[in-house]
N, C-alpha and C positions, 0 to 999 in steps of 0.2 A: 699256067703261071699261078703261083700260090702267094697271095698278098695279105698282109696284116696292116690294120690301121688302128692306132691308139687314140682314143678321143677323151675329152674332159668335159664333165658336166660343170657348167658355169652359170652364174646368175644371168637372167635374160637382160639384154640391153634396155636401159631406161628404167629398170626396176629400182624401187626405193630400197636401199640397203639399210636395215635397222641393226644396231649393235646391241649385244646383250648388256644387261645392267652392270656386269663386272668389267665391261670394256675389252674383253679378251677374245670374243667370238662374234660371229654374225648370227643374228636370229633369223633362221631360214623358215620359220613357221608359215609365213605368208609370202614367201619369195618364189617367183617363177624361175625355172631353169631351162637351159637350152644347151646345145652342143656348141663349143667354142668355134667361131666362124672359120679360123684357119684350119680346124680339123674338119669342118664341113667340106672344105676344098680338098683335103686329103682323101676323104671317103669318095668324093666325086671323081677324083683323079684315078683312084684305084678301080672304081667301077668302070671308068672309061677304058682303062687299060685291059681289063678282063673282058669287056664287051668286044674289044678289037682283036684280043689274042687268046681268049679263052682262060678258064681257070676259076679261082674262088677268091672272095674277099672276106676275110675274117676281121671283125671289128671288136676291140676290147675297150672296156672302160672300168675304172675302179670306182666304187661308190656304193651308196645304200641301195636298197631294192628299187627306190624311185628312179635310179639311173637307167632302168630299163627303157624309160621314155627316149633317151638319147640312142639307145640301140634300135628302137623301133624306127626312129628317123633314118638311121643307117640302112635298115632293111628296106625302107620306102624308096630309097634311091638306088637300091640293087645289091647291098651287101648280102652275102649268102650265109655266113655264120656269125653268130653273135655271142659274145662272151662277157658276162658281168663278173668281175672279180670283186667279191663282197668285202666290205670293210669289216675286219674281224673285231676291232676295238675302236668304237667311235669316240672314246675319250682321249685318244692319242692324236697329236697333231699330224697332219699329212703334209709333209714338205717334199720338195723335188727328190731328195735322196730316197725317202721311204716309197714314194710313188714309183720311182724308177726301179727299185729293188723288186717291188711286187709285180710290176709289169714284166720285168725280165724273167722272173720265175714263172709267170703264167705263160709267156711266150715259149720258154724252154720246155715247159710241160706239154704244150700243144704240139711242138715239133717232135718231141719224143713219142707222143701218142700217135702221131701220123707217120712217123718214120722218116720224115724229110723236113728240111728247114724251109722257112718262108723265103721266097725269092727276093722280096722286098718288104720292109716294114716302114710305114709312113707315119709321121706325126705332123701336126700343125707346126708352123714356124714358131709360134708362142701361144700360150693360153690367153684368153681374153681377160681373165680376172687377175693374173699376177704378172704375165709378160716376162717370165724368168728365163725362157730359152734353154732350160736345163734338162728336162726329162728325157727327150729323144737322144741327146748326147750321152746321158748317163746309161741309158738302156743299151745303146750301141757299144759303149765301153764294157758293160757288164757281160754282153753276149759275144764280145771280141769281133765285132762287125765293123765294116767301114761306115762312115757317116757323112752325109753331105747336107748342108743347111741352106736356107734361103733360096730354095729351088723355084724356078719359074716354069720349068717344063720337064717332063719325063718321057722318054721314048724307049721303045722295045724294037730291036732289030738284030738279026744275025746272032741270036742267042745271048745278046747282051742287053742290059738296061743302061741307058745313058741319062744323065741329069744335066740340066742347064741352069746356070745362075746368071744374074745380070752382069 
């Protein structure tokens, strides 16, 4: 089984968020970062599935070189392949549309390089910093894949992956 998980680097809970003098951006100079908690769950679920059924877990994140910290976390819980999609232009705002387009392109490239699609691509339900619920849906649409949200369980059996919601 070949799984992918997309994670987001977010400010650490409880961190003091300072705004730049122009009021348009967050001053991240002294800000700690972590993986969004919902996406931590997605990484752990992917690792659980691979431990039970075999395969690989590829974790991707979009961000600056410092986002490698979030990939190291993923490796520490069992992710096998780590991909940092670098931010090409730090002066451009990263909204859900742009993030989804970049992730969809990276996922398509990884699938083309391996010659096979991912069996399942996981996202957290929402990111801890914006709670927009958009990136996973937009990536699914861009890749022409089905999408299920708000999952409480994922199971593999008889060559199928089934998802449960409340």
